[in-house]
KEDO-231269 format. One record per residue (C-alpha): residue number from 1; x, y, z; residue in three letters. Coordinates in nm, 2 decimals. Example, Ala and Ser with C-alpha at 12.3 -4.5 7.8 and 13.67 -1.06 7.14 Angstrom:
// residues 2
ATOM  pos      xx      yy      zz  code
ATOM    1    1.23   -0.45    0.78   ALA
ATOM    2    1.37   -0.11    0.71   SER
//
This chain:
// residues 554
ATOM  pos      xx      yy      zz  code
ATOM    1    0.63   -0.62    3.99   MET
ATOM    2    0.93   -0.42    3.95   LYS
ATOM    3    1.12   -0.64    3.71   TYR
ATOM    4    1.55   -0.66    3.76   ARG
ATOM    5    1.79   -0.83    3.61   LEU
ATOM    6    1.98   -1.17    3.77   PRO
ATOM    7    2.27   -0.99    3.97   ALA
ATOM    8    2.55   -1.22    3.85   VAL
ATOM    9    2.49   -0.99    3.57   PHE
ATOM   10    2.61   -0.66    3.77   PHE
ATOM   11    2.99   -0.59    3.82   ALA
ATOM   12    3.24   -0.35    3.60   ALA
ATOM   13    3.26   -0.36    3.22   VAL
ATOM   14    3.48   -0.58    3.05   LEU
ATOM   15    3.64   -0.41    2.68   VAL
ATOM   16    3.47   -0.65    2.38   LEU
ATOM   17    3.67   -0.62    2.05   THR
ATOM   18    3.45   -0.94    1.92   GLY
ATOM   19    3.43   -1.27    1.99   CYS
ATOM   20    3.56   -1.56    1.72   GLY
ATOM   21    3.30   -1.82    1.74   ASP
ATOM   22    2.99   -1.60    1.77   THR
ATOM   23    2.77   -1.64    1.44   LEU
ATOM   24    2.67   -1.45    1.15   GLY
ATOM   25    3.04   -1.31    1.12   VAL
ATOM   26    3.06   -1.13    0.82   GLY
ATOM   27    2.66   -1.19    0.70   SER
ATOM   28    2.50   -0.89    0.64   ASP
ATOM   29    2.26   -0.96    0.92   SER
ATOM   30    2.15   -1.15    1.18   TYR
ATOM   31    1.87   -1.38    1.22   THR
ATOM   32    1.64   -1.33    1.52   ARG
ATOM   33    1.78   -1.64    1.72   GLU
ATOM   34    2.14   -1.55    1.63   GLU
ATOM   35    2.07   -1.23    1.77   SER
ATOM   36    1.99   -1.35    2.11   LEU
ATOM   37    2.28   -1.58    2.07   LYS
ATOM   38    2.50   -1.33    2.03   GLU
ATOM   39    2.33   -1.09    2.31   LEU
ATOM   40    2.40   -1.37    2.50   ASP
ATOM   41    2.73   -1.43    2.41   ALA
ATOM   42    2.82   -1.05    2.48   TYR
ATOM   43    2.61   -1.03    2.81   TRP
ATOM   44    2.84   -1.31    2.94   LYS
ATOM   45    3.13   -1.07    2.91   GLU
ATOM   46    2.95   -0.69    2.97   ILE
ATOM   47    2.86   -0.67    3.32   LYS
ATOM   48    2.69   -0.38    3.43   PRO
ATOM   49    2.71   -0.18    3.76   THR
ATOM   50    2.34   -0.14    3.91   GLU
ATOM   51    2.24    0.17    4.06   ILE
ATOM   52    2.01    0.20    4.36   ASN
ATOM   53    1.80    0.52    4.21   ALA
ATOM   54    1.68    0.77    4.50   PRO
ATOM   55    1.32    0.84    4.50   LEU
ATOM   56    1.27    1.15    4.38   ASP
ATOM   57    0.96    1.32    4.56   ILE
ATOM   58    0.97    1.63    4.34   TYR
ATOM   59    0.97    1.50    4.02   GLU
ATOM   60    0.66    1.67    3.91   ASP
ATOM   61    0.69    1.96    3.65   THR
ATOM   62    0.45    2.22    3.54   ASP
ATOM   63    0.39    2.24    3.17   GLU
ATOM   64    0.61    2.54    3.07   SER
ATOM   65    0.95    2.38    3.22   VAL
ATOM   66    0.93    2.11    2.93   THR
ATOM   67    0.96    2.41    2.67   LEU
ATOM   68    1.28    2.57    2.57   ALA
ATOM   69    1.33    2.92    2.51   ASP
ATOM   70    1.16    3.05    2.25   ILE
ATOM   71    1.46    3.16    2.05   SER
ATOM   72    1.53    2.82    1.97   THR
ATOM   73    1.31    2.90    1.70   PHE
ATOM   74    1.50    3.14    1.50   PRO
ATOM   75    1.39    3.50    1.39   ILE
ATOM   76    1.48    3.45    1.04   VAL
ATOM   77    1.29    3.81    0.93   THR
ATOM   78    1.39    4.07    1.20   GLU
ATOM   79    1.23    4.42    1.11   GLY
ATOM   80    1.37    4.72    1.26   ARG
ATOM   81    1.09    4.97    1.23   GLY
ATOM   82    0.94    5.16    1.50   GLN
ATOM   83    0.67    4.92    1.47   ILE
ATOM   84    0.79    4.56    1.48   ASP
ATOM   85    0.55    4.32    1.46   ILE
ATOM   86    0.63    3.95    1.51   GLU
ATOM   87    0.50    3.65    1.32   VAL
ATOM   88    0.47    3.27    1.44   ALA
ATOM   89    0.44    3.16    1.08   ALA
ATOM   90    0.45    2.80    0.97   ALA
ATOM   91    0.77    2.62    0.85   THR
ATOM   92    0.65    2.56    0.48   GLU
ATOM   93    0.69    2.93    0.42   MET
ATOM   94    0.96    3.03    0.72   SER
ATOM   95    1.26    2.78    0.61   SER
ATOM   96    1.52    2.80    0.31   LYS
ATOM   97    1.46    2.81   -0.02   ALA
ATOM   98    1.20    2.73   -0.18   PRO
ATOM   99    1.00    2.73    0.14   ASP
ATOM  100    1.03    3.10    0.18   ASP
ATOM  101    0.77    3.25    0.14   TRP
ATOM  102    0.66    3.46    0.44   MET
ATOM  103    1.05    3.55    0.47   VAL
ATOM  104    1.09    3.71    0.11   GLU
ATOM  105    0.78    3.88    0.10   ALA
ATOM  106    0.88    4.01    0.48   ALA
ATOM  107    1.17    4.14    0.36   GLU
ATOM  108    1.01    4.29    0.07   LYS
ATOM  109    0.77    4.47    0.28   PHE
ATOM  110    1.01    4.58    0.55   ASN
ATOM  111    1.19    4.78    0.25   SER
ATOM  112    0.85    4.90    0.12   SER
ATOM  113    0.85    5.21    0.36   LYS
ATOM  114    0.52    5.13    0.51   GLN
ATOM  115    0.39    5.36    0.82   GLU
ATOM  116    0.12    5.35    1.08   VAL
ATOM  117    0.06    5.70    1.23   GLY
ATOM  118    0.38    5.87    1.09   GLY
ATOM  119    0.56    5.59    1.22   LYS
ATOM  120    0.78    5.30    0.99   SER
ATOM  121    0.67    4.97    1.06   VAL
ATOM  122    0.84    4.61    0.98   SER
ATOM  123    0.78    4.26    1.01   VAL
ATOM  124    0.99    3.97    1.25   SER
ATOM  125    0.93    3.61    1.14   VAL
ATOM  126    0.98    3.32    1.33   ARG
ATOM  127    1.05    2.98    1.20   LYS
ATOM  128    0.76    2.76    1.39   ILE
ATOM  129    0.55    2.49    1.33   THR
ATOM  130    0.20    2.57    1.37   SER
ATOM  131    0.16    2.32    1.68   GLY
ATOM  132    0.47    2.43    1.83   GLU
ATOM  133    0.33    2.80    1.81   ALA
ATOM  134    0.03    2.68    1.95   VAL
ATOM  135    0.17    2.47    2.25   THR
ATOM  136    0.41    2.81    2.32   TYR
ATOM  137    0.09    3.02    2.33   ILE
ATOM  138   -0.08    2.81    2.54   GLU
ATOM  139    0.14    2.69    2.79   ASP
ATOM  140    0.46    2.86    2.76   GLY
ATOM  141    0.38    3.31    2.73   GLY
ATOM  142    0.45    3.35    2.38   TYR
ATOM  143    0.31    3.59    2.23   ARG
ATOM  144    0.37    3.69    1.89   PRO
ATOM  145    0.13    4.01    1.72   GLU
ATOM  146    0.07    3.80    1.45   VAL
ATOM  147    0.00    3.38    1.42   PHE
ATOM  148    0.04    3.21    1.04   ALA
ATOM  149   -0.05    2.84    1.09   PRO
ATOM  150   -0.08    2.60    0.79   SER
ATOM  151   -0.44    2.54    0.82   ASN
ATOM  152   -0.73    2.74    1.05   SER
ATOM  153   -0.74    2.40    1.32   ALA
ATOM  154   -0.49    2.57    1.51   TRP
ATOM  155   -0.65    2.91    1.52   GLY
ATOM  156   -0.98    2.75    1.66   GLU
ATOM  157   -0.79    2.54    1.89   MET
ATOM  158   -0.68    2.88    2.06   LEU
ATOM  159   -1.00    3.05    2.07   ASP
ATOM  160   -1.08    2.74    2.25   ALA
ATOM  161   -0.83    2.79    2.53   GLU
ATOM  162   -0.94    3.12    2.57   GLY
ATOM  163   -0.75    3.33    2.34   PHE
ATOM  164   -0.95    3.54    2.19   ARG
ATOM  165   -0.79    3.59    1.82   THR
ATOM  166   -0.87    3.85    1.54   ILE
ATOM  167   -0.91    3.71    1.19   LYS
ATOM  168   -0.73    3.91    0.94   LEU
ATOM  169   -0.74    3.69    0.67   ALA
ATOM  170   -0.85    3.32    0.57   ASP
ATOM  171   -0.60    3.29    0.32   ARG
ATOM  172   -0.29    3.42    0.24   VAL
ATOM  173   -0.11    3.12    0.06   ALA
ATOM  174   -0.29    2.84   -0.06   GLY
ATOM  175   -0.23    2.52   -0.01   ASN
ATOM  176   -0.37    2.11    0.05   THR
ATOM  177   -0.31    1.85    0.23   ALA
ATOM  178   -0.36    1.49    0.08   GLY
ATOM  179   -0.24    1.14    0.00   VAL
ATOM  180    0.07    1.05   -0.17   LEU
ATOM  181    0.08    0.74   -0.35   MET
ATOM  182    0.34    0.55   -0.53   GLU
ATOM  183    0.27    0.55   -0.91   LYS
ATOM  184    0.24    0.17   -0.94   LYS
ATOM  185    0.04    0.18   -0.60   THR
ATOM  186   -0.17    0.43   -0.68   TYR
ATOM  187   -0.26    0.23   -1.03   ASP
ATOM  188   -0.34   -0.08   -0.83   GLU
ATOM  189   -0.48    0.11   -0.61   PHE
ATOM  190   -0.78    0.24   -0.82   ILE
ATOM  191   -0.85   -0.05   -1.03   GLN
ATOM  192   -0.93   -0.22   -0.67   LYS
ATOM  193   -1.08    0.04   -0.46   TYR
ATOM  194   -1.20    0.31   -0.76   GLY
ATOM  195   -1.05    0.66   -0.63   GLU
ATOM  196   -0.83    0.80   -0.33   VAL
ATOM  197   -1.06    0.91   -0.04   THR
ATOM  198   -0.93    0.91    0.32   VAL
ATOM  199   -1.24    0.63    0.41   ASP
ATOM  200   -1.06    0.44    0.11   LYS
ATOM  201   -0.73    0.42    0.23   VAL
ATOM  202   -0.83    0.31    0.53   LEU
ATOM  203   -1.02    0.03    0.37   GLU
ATOM  204   -0.71   -0.09    0.19   ALA
ATOM  205   -0.49   -0.08    0.48   SER
ATOM  206   -0.70   -0.29    0.71   ILE
ATOM  207   -0.73   -0.53    0.42   ALA
ATOM  208   -0.37   -0.50    0.41   GLY
ATOM  209   -0.32   -0.40    0.06   ASP
ATOM  210   -0.19   -0.07    0.16   LEU
ATOM  211    0.08    0.03    0.46   THR
ATOM  212   -0.07    0.44    0.50   PHE
ATOM  213    0.19    0.66    0.71   ALA
ATOM  214    0.13    1.05    0.88   TYR
ATOM  215    0.28    1.23    1.07   THR
ATOM  216    0.27    1.39    1.46   ASN
ATOM  217   -0.10    1.57    1.46   PRO
ATOM  218    0.05    1.75    1.78   TYR
ATOM  219    0.30    1.97    1.53   THR
ATOM  220    0.24    1.87    1.23   SER
ATOM  221   -0.11    1.99    1.04   SER
ATOM  222   -0.13    1.77    0.78   THR
ATOM  223   -0.09    1.48    1.03   GLY
ATOM  224   -0.37    1.67    1.22   LEU
ATOM  225   -0.63    1.72    0.91   ASN
ATOM  226   -0.58    1.37    0.85   ILE
ATOM  227   -0.64    1.21    1.20   LEU
ATOM  228   -0.95    1.44    1.20   ALA
ATOM  229   -1.03    1.28    0.84   ALA
ATOM  230   -0.98    0.95    0.97   MET
ATOM  231   -1.15    1.00    1.31   LEU
ATOM  232   -1.48    1.16    1.06   HIS
ATOM  233   -1.43    0.86    0.86   SER
ATOM  234   -1.47    0.60    1.14   PHE
ATOM  235   -1.81    0.77    1.27   ASP
ATOM  236   -1.92    1.03    1.06   PRO
ATOM  237   -2.17    1.15    1.29   GLU
ATOM  238   -1.95    1.18    1.61   ASP
ATOM  239   -1.62    1.21    1.49   PRO
ATOM  240   -1.52    1.18    1.91   LEU
ATOM  241   -1.75    0.87    2.00   SER
ATOM  242   -1.61    0.57    2.12   ASP
ATOM  243   -1.72    0.41    1.83   THR
ATOM  244   -1.47    0.62    1.64   ALA
ATOM  245   -1.16    0.61    1.91   SER
ATOM  246   -1.25    0.22    1.93   GLY
ATOM  247   -1.18    0.20    1.52   LYS
ATOM  248   -0.89    0.43    1.53   LEU
ATOM  249   -0.72    0.19    1.82   LEU
ATOM  250   -0.75   -0.10    1.62   GLU
ATOM  251   -0.62    0.07    1.30   TYR
ATOM  252   -0.36    0.17    1.49   GLN
ATOM  253   -0.27   -0.21    1.58   LYS
ATOM  254   -0.13   -0.27    1.24   GLN
ATOM  255   -0.06    0.05    1.11   SER
ATOM  256    0.33    0.13    1.09   PRO
ATOM  257    0.41    0.41    1.38   PRO
ATOM  258    0.36    0.80    1.31   VAL
ATOM  259    0.69    0.94    1.20   ALA
ATOM  260    0.84    1.18    1.40   TYR
ATOM  261    0.90    1.43    1.10   THR
ATOM  262    0.82    1.42    0.71   THR
ATOM  263    1.11    1.37    0.62   SER
ATOM  264    1.16    1.03    0.77   VAL
ATOM  265    0.86    1.02    0.58   LEU
ATOM  266    1.03    1.10    0.25   ARG
ATOM  267    1.36    0.83    0.36   GLU
ATOM  268    1.10    0.54    0.39   GLN
ATOM  269    0.95    0.65    0.10   ALA
ATOM  270    1.26    0.66   -0.11   ALA
ATOM  271    1.38    0.34    0.06   LYS
ATOM  272    1.05    0.18   -0.12   GLY
ATOM  273    0.95    0.05    0.24   ILE
ATOM  274    0.67    0.32    0.26   ILE
ATOM  275    0.42    0.36   -0.07   LYS
ATOM  276    0.16    0.55    0.08   ALA
ATOM  277    0.19    0.84    0.29   MET
ATOM  278    0.04    1.23    0.40   VAL
ATOM  279    0.20    1.53    0.28   MET
ATOM  280    0.09    1.85    0.18   GLU
ATOM  281    0.09    1.96   -0.16   GLU
ATOM  282    0.35    2.23   -0.17   GLN
ATOM  283    0.63    1.98    0.00   ALA
ATOM  284    0.53    1.76   -0.26   TYR
ATOM  285    0.58    2.01   -0.57   HIS
ATOM  286    0.89    2.12   -0.41   ASN
ATOM  287    1.04    1.76   -0.35   THR
ATOM  288    1.17    1.62   -0.68   PRO
ATOM  289    1.25    1.23   -0.52   GLU
ATOM  290    0.87    1.20   -0.51   LEU
ATOM  291    0.80    1.27   -0.87   ARG
ATOM  292    0.73    0.89   -0.91   ASN
ATOM  293    0.40    0.93   -0.67   TYR
ATOM  294    0.07    1.04   -0.77   VAL
ATOM  295   -0.11    1.32   -0.53   TYR
ATOM  296   -0.44    1.34   -0.36   THR
ATOM  297   -0.56    1.64   -0.16   PRO
ATOM  298   -0.79    1.55    0.13   ALA
ATOM  299   -0.94    1.70    0.43   GLY
ATOM  300   -0.95    2.04    0.53   ILE
ATOM  301   -0.75    2.34    0.30   ARG
ATOM  302   -0.39    2.49    0.42   HIS
ATOM  303   -0.48    2.85    0.33   ASP
ATOM  304   -0.26    3.00    0.61   HIS
ATOM  305   -0.50    3.22    0.79   PRO
ATOM  306   -0.37    3.49    0.98   VAL
ATOM  307   -0.45    3.62    1.31   TYR
ATOM  308   -0.40    3.87    1.57   THR
ATOM  309   -0.48    3.87    1.90   PHE
ATOM  310   -0.68    4.13    2.14   ASP
ATOM  311   -0.37    4.17    2.37   TYR
ATOM  312   -0.22    4.30    2.05   VAL
ATOM  313   -0.22    4.76    2.08   ASP
ATOM  314   -0.45    4.90    1.80   THR
ATOM  315   -0.11    5.07    1.64   GLU
ATOM  316    0.02    4.71    1.62   GLU
ATOM  317   -0.31    4.56    1.54   GLN
ATOM  318   -0.26    4.83    1.21   GLU
ATOM  319    0.05    4.72    1.11   ALA
ATOM  320   -0.06    4.35    1.10   ALA
ATOM  321   -0.32    4.42    0.87   LYS
ATOM  322   -0.11    4.66    0.62   LEU
ATOM  323    0.12    4.36    0.64   PHE
ATOM  324   -0.18    4.08    0.53   VAL
ATOM  325   -0.28    4.32    0.23   GLU
ATOM  326    0.08    4.39    0.13   TYR
ATOM  327    0.08    3.96    0.11   LEU
ATOM  328   -0.24    3.93   -0.08   GLN
ATOM  329   -0.08    4.15   -0.33   THR
ATOM  330   -0.04    4.02   -0.73   PRO
ATOM  331    0.34    4.03   -0.72   ALA
ATOM  332    0.32    3.85   -0.39   ILE
ATOM  333    0.10    3.61   -0.46   GLN
ATOM  334    0.31    3.55   -0.80   LYS
ATOM  335    0.54    3.49   -0.55   LEU
ATOM  336    0.38    3.20   -0.34   ALA
ATOM  337    0.24    3.06   -0.67   THR
ATOM  338    0.63    3.03   -0.77   ASP
ATOM  339    0.74    2.87   -0.45   LYS
ATOM  340    0.48    2.61   -0.50   GLY
ATOM  341    0.16    2.73   -0.32   PHE
ATOM  342   -0.15    2.82   -0.50   ASN
ATOM  343   -0.21    2.49   -0.67   LEU
ATOM  344   -0.57    2.31   -0.65   HIS
ATOM  345   -0.72    2.59   -0.62   ASP
ATOM  346   -1.07    2.42   -0.68   GLU
ATOM  347   -1.07    2.15   -0.41   TYR
ATOM  348   -1.29    2.22   -0.14   LYS
ATOM  349   -1.28    2.13    0.24   ALA
ATOM  350   -1.38    1.88    0.35   GLN
ATOM  351   -1.50    1.93    0.71   ASP
ATOM  352   -1.45    1.67    0.94   PRO
ATOM  353   -1.68    1.83    1.21   GLY
ATOM  354   -1.47    1.94    1.47   LEU
ATOM  355   -1.47    2.31    1.65   ASP
ATOM  356   -1.19    2.41    1.84   GLY
ATOM  357   -1.23    2.19    2.14   ALA
ATOM  358   -1.29    1.89    1.93   GLY
ATOM  359   -0.92    1.95    1.74   TRP
ATOM  360   -0.75    1.95    2.12   THR
ATOM  361   -1.03    1.63    2.16   ALA
ATOM  362   -0.87    1.44    1.86   ALA
ATOM  363   -0.52    1.49    1.95   GLN
ATOM  364   -0.58    1.30    2.30   LYS
ATOM  365   -0.80    1.02    2.15   ILE
ATOM  366   -0.47    0.95    1.93   TRP
ATOM  367   -0.22    0.98    2.21   LYS
ATOM  368   -0.44    0.72    2.38   ALA
ATOM  369   -0.51    0.49    2.06   SER
ATOM  370   -0.12    0.50    1.86   LYS
ATOM  371    0.02    0.22    2.01   ASP
ATOM  372   -0.27   -0.01    1.98   GLY
ATOM  373   -0.35   -0.11    2.27   GLY
ATOM  374    0.03   -0.23    2.31   ARG
ATOM  375    0.24   -0.13    2.55   PRO
ATOM  376    0.59   -0.02    2.49   ILE
ATOM  377    0.90   -0.15    2.65   VAL
ATOM  378    1.17    0.09    2.65   ALA
ATOM  379    1.50    0.17    2.76   VAL
ATOM  380    1.68    0.46    2.77   PHE
ATOM  381    2.09    0.50    2.75   VAL
ATOM  382    2.25    0.80    2.82   ALA
ATOM  383    2.56    0.96    2.74   ASP
ATOM  384    2.79    1.04    3.09   VAL
ATOM  385    3.13    1.01    2.91   SER
ATOM  386    3.36    1.32    2.99   GLY
ATOM  387    3.27    1.52    2.68   SER
ATOM  388    2.90    1.52    2.78   MET
ATOM  389    3.05    1.74    3.17   ASP
ATOM  390    2.87    2.06    3.15   GLY
ATOM  391    2.63    2.20    2.96   LEU
ATOM  392    2.51    1.92    2.75   PRO
ATOM  393    2.51    1.62    3.08   ILE
ATOM  394    2.28    1.97    3.26   ASN
ATOM  395    2.07    1.95    2.96   SER
ATOM  396    2.02    1.58    2.95   LEU
ATOM  397    1.92    1.56    3.29   ARG
ATOM  398    1.67    1.82    3.26   ASP
ATOM  399    1.51    1.75    2.92   SER
ATOM  400    1.46    1.39    3.02   LEU
ATOM  401    1.33    1.50    3.34   VAL
ATOM  402    1.07    1.71    3.21   ALA
ATOM  403    1.05    1.55    2.93   SER
ATOM  404    0.92    1.23    3.10   SER
ATOM  405    0.58    1.38    3.15   LYS
ATOM  406    0.48    1.24    2.82   TYR
ATOM  407    0.57    0.87    2.84   ILE
ATOM  408    0.24    0.72    2.91   GLY
ATOM  409    0.19    0.48    3.25   SER
ATOM  410    0.07    0.20    3.08   ASP
ATOM  411    0.44    0.17    2.95   HIS
ATOM  412    0.74    0.00    3.05   TYR
ATOM  413    1.08    0.18    3.06   ILE
ATOM  414    1.43    0.15    3.23   GLY
ATOM  415    1.76    0.35    3.21   LEU
ATOM  416    2.11    0.26    3.13   VAL
ATOM  417    2.38    0.49    3.17   SER
ATOM  418    2.74    0.43    3.00   TYR
ATOM  419    3.16    0.58    2.98   ASN
ATOM  420    3.41    0.38    2.99   ASP
ATOM  421    3.13    0.12    3.24   ASN
ATOM  422    2.79    0.05    3.14   VAL
ATOM  423    2.54    0.14    3.45   TYR
ATOM  424    2.21    0.01    3.45   ILE
ATOM  425    2.01    0.29    3.66   ASP
ATOM  426    1.67    0.20    3.67   LEU
ATOM  427    1.57   -0.14    3.61   PRO
ATOM  428    1.26   -0.21    3.37   ILE
ATOM  429    0.93   -0.16    3.55   ALA
ATOM  430    0.55    0.00    3.47   GLN
ATOM  431    0.61    0.33    3.46   PHE
ATOM  432    0.35    0.44    3.73   ASP
ATOM  433    0.42    0.72    3.99   ALA
ATOM  434    0.67    0.50    4.16   THR
ATOM  435    0.82    0.43    3.91   GLN
ATOM  436    0.82    0.78    3.74   ARG
ATOM  437    0.95    0.92    4.06   ALA
ATOM  438    1.26    0.69    4.07   TYR
ATOM  439    1.34    0.77    3.66   PHE
ATOM  440    1.38    1.12    3.81   SER
ATOM  441    1.56    1.08    4.10   GLY
ATOM  442    1.77    0.82    3.84   ALA
ATOM  443    1.83    1.08    3.60   VAL
ATOM  444    1.93    1.39    3.82   LYS
ATOM  445    2.22    1.19    4.01   GLN
ATOM  446    2.40    1.15    3.66   LEU
ATOM  447    2.73    1.26    3.63   THR
ATOM  448    3.01    1.30    3.34   ALA
ATOM  449    3.35    1.20    3.31   SER
ATOM  450    3.57    0.88    3.12   GLY
ATOM  451    3.51    0.71    2.83   GLY
ATOM  452    3.26    0.62    2.57   THR
ATOM  453    3.11    0.26    2.59   ALA
ATOM  454    2.83    0.32    2.38   THR
ATOM  455    2.74   -0.03    2.25   TYR
ATOM  456    2.81   -0.21    2.53   ASP
ATOM  457    2.54    0.06    2.65   ALA
ATOM  458    2.31   -0.06    2.40   VAL
ATOM  459    2.33   -0.47    2.44   LEU
ATOM  460    2.23   -0.38    2.81   VAL
ATOM  461    1.96   -0.21    2.72   ALA
ATOM  462    1.89   -0.45    2.47   LEU
ATOM  463    1.91   -0.79    2.74   LYS
ATOM  464    1.71   -0.60    2.93   MET
ATOM  465    1.47   -0.53    2.70   MET
ATOM  466    1.42   -0.91    2.55   GLU
ATOM  467    1.39   -1.01    2.91   ASP
ATOM  468    1.12   -0.83    3.00   ALA
ATOM  469    0.90   -0.91    2.74   MET
ATOM  470    0.94   -1.30    2.83   GLU
ATOM  471    0.68   -1.17    3.11   GLU
ATOM  472    0.49   -0.89    2.85   ILE
ATOM  473    0.48   -1.06    2.56   PRO
ATOM  474    0.24   -0.81    2.36   ASP
ATOM  475    0.46   -0.53    2.42   ALA
ATOM  476    0.67   -0.32    2.16   LYS
ATOM  477    1.05   -0.30    2.19   PRO
ATOM  478    1.19    0.09    2.12   MET
ATOM  479    1.51    0.19    2.21   LEU
ATOM  480    1.64    0.59    2.27   PHE
ATOM  481    2.01    0.64    2.29   VAL
ATOM  482    2.16    0.99    2.39   LEU
ATOM  483    2.47    1.07    2.31   SER
ATOM  484    2.77    1.34    2.18   ASP
ATOM  485    3.03    1.13    2.05   GLY
ATOM  486    3.22    0.84    1.90   ASP
ATOM  487    3.20    0.50    2.11   ALA
ATOM  488    3.57    0.44    2.15   ASN
ATOM  489    3.55    0.16    2.40   ARG
ATOM  490    3.40   -0.18    2.40   GLY
ATOM  491    3.17   -0.36    2.11   VAL
ATOM  492    3.22   -0.17    1.71   ASN
ATOM  493    2.86   -0.05    1.56   LEU
ATOM  494    2.84   -0.33    1.33   SER
ATOM  495    2.82   -0.59    1.53   ARG
ATOM  496    2.58   -0.42    1.73   THR
ATOM  497    2.35   -0.33    1.42   SER
ATOM  498    2.30   -0.69    1.34   LYS
ATOM  499    2.17   -0.77    1.69   ILE
ATOM  500    1.95   -0.51    1.69   VAL
ATOM  501    1.86   -0.58    1.30   GLY
ATOM  502    1.79   -0.94    1.42   GLY
ATOM  503    1.59   -0.85    1.71   LEU
ATOM  504    1.38   -0.54    1.50   ASP
ATOM  505    1.43   -0.30    1.72   VAL
ATOM  506    1.37    0.06    1.65   PRO
ATOM  507    1.66    0.33    1.75   VAL
ATOM  508    1.61    0.67    1.79   TYR
ATOM  509    1.89    0.84    1.86   THR
ATOM  510    1.97    1.16    2.02   ILE
ATOM  511    2.30    1.38    1.92   GLY
ATOM  512    2.39    1.61    2.12   TYR
ATOM  513    2.59    1.92    1.91   ASN
ATOM  514    2.67    1.70    1.64   LEU
ATOM  515    2.85    1.90    1.34   ASN
ATOM  516    2.83    1.60    1.08   GLY
ATOM  517    3.12    1.32    1.07   GLY
ATOM  518    3.19    1.00    1.26   SER
ATOM  519    2.95    1.11    1.52   ALA
ATOM  520    2.67    1.16    1.35   GLU
ATOM  521    2.73    0.90    1.11   ASN
ATOM  522    2.69    0.62    1.37   GLN
ATOM  523    2.44    0.76    1.54   LEU
ATOM  524    2.24    0.75    1.20   LYS
ATOM  525    2.37    0.40    1.07   GLU
ATOM  526    2.24    0.31    1.43   LEU
ATOM  527    1.88    0.45    1.38   SER
ATOM  528    1.85    0.34    1.02   SER
ATOM  529    1.85   -0.06    1.07   VAL
ATOM  530    1.52   -0.03    1.16   ASN
ATOM  531    1.38    0.27    1.02   GLU
ATOM  532    1.35    0.50    1.34   ALA
ATOM  533    1.53    0.82    1.29   ALA
ATOM  534    1.86    0.99    1.43   LEU
ATOM  535    1.72    1.37    1.60   ILE
ATOM  536    2.02    1.64    1.62   ASN
ATOM  537    1.99    1.86    1.89   ALA
ATOM  538    2.15    2.14    2.09   GLY
ATOM  539    2.14    2.17    2.40   SER
ATOM  540    1.95    2.44    2.44   ASP
ATOM  541    1.59    2.22    2.25   ASP
ATOM  542    1.67    1.94    2.29   ILE
ATOM  543    1.36    1.94    2.57   VAL
ATOM  544    1.12    2.04    2.24   ASN
ATOM  545    1.24    1.77    2.02   GLN
ATOM  546    1.21    1.53    2.35   LEU
ATOM  547    0.89    1.64    2.44   ARG
ATOM  548    0.82    1.57    2.06   ASN
ATOM  549    0.93    1.26    2.04   LEU
ATOM  550    0.77    1.10    2.30   PHE
ATOM  551    0.46    1.26    2.21   ASN
ATOM  552    0.51    1.04    1.90   VAL
ATOM  553    0.63    0.73    2.01   GLN
ATOM  554    0.56    0.67    2.42   LEU
//
């Protein structure tokens, strides 16, 4: 049944600067009861207009539509040889220093005047996560000459999908993934459980002795690695069995939400919220803020194998072999060591018992289990103020429709938009095929003009969710705010944050083309209230950001 708000609440918005008789004023936060009273008080003043959403019978989108142009992942080193090969390189070695080993190595290689058949050879390096590279190769028609992922799982997944890889090296930069534990927590853990293993971490988590966080296994090599280790722990004979799936579902009921990025984990660790999490050893080595943590390797190794493909011509394959040989020279290996690689060489991989198709199946098991069997009630709050006109609103419409295919049908979804006024474009209902088509129709008719009453819209969305959850009491609330600028109408951030905090609703903010300053600070503050995340996205890559966010959260 479609959930709708009482009609008495639908009309034009009234700008509010604060109610003198409301509760909790001047305090750091509200209780849940105080927050609900505050919300009701504001709701009597904010009268949103309900919009009739058209049914979009053409809402189905091809997988490739959900992918931004590959250029959103930058070329960080550009070769100019007569034969130039592109390397899709994992981000821990294709980013800024100290995570730039592949960048420096490629620049040195390009200066070394290598040749194949009398033609000059060079390398261009694209910075892209291993999971994103696989997605683009499988679904986006991306065809790099060389693929250098974090671990071998991604190469095996491509082989299972029919892309014939040719492995040029099992390892070019040694690394491991594992469990990172705050020192005091580590000491207590060792005293009670004896050693840090994935089995023991799961045992401690289920017993309530540990909060363990990991990252998105669709994009994060570490997240995928640890997920496989968890499934193997649940059923060593068959990690993809119903037994393993069922135990993962039970585990997810009490585990923290999967982190959107490793940086979110770092921030939570710095605040003392997360005491144990996944991390690659090289990242741990290069993060001084985590020195008070103890690292223990787990799962398969992250030795950065290198692949080419059967679609690559002979000269390019020869150039790729030259580059791999260059990466394995003593000078370049010393550079890798200096960048935090080649540690824990004695560590032996723990086989999770998965082949290429198995790794993909593990991702799907996680997708089905990640919410612990609880549906999510979520509202999207879309900024349609004048500053969103043109490319931003076009990007918002296209990306939100395209990426909505990643939202599970068991969740409950609504849509609110705002400028000077607040509009309920789609009341909350289960995201079945009909609601999905209405959602697509509602998004496609969004247009931009007027001012920016962000926090009025947030309060409207919160009221919608609270009322909906009276009918779905076991649901998890979640709010997504998409905006490009400062609020200049209505309720202020401070009052809104207190209500959000009291209701314990995570608010994911998606900022369009932010460049620091007040707008970015406001969105970041709103997201930080309940440990969600601000995603700063350009109009050209928002579709990828939303796709990955929905894979993690919806």
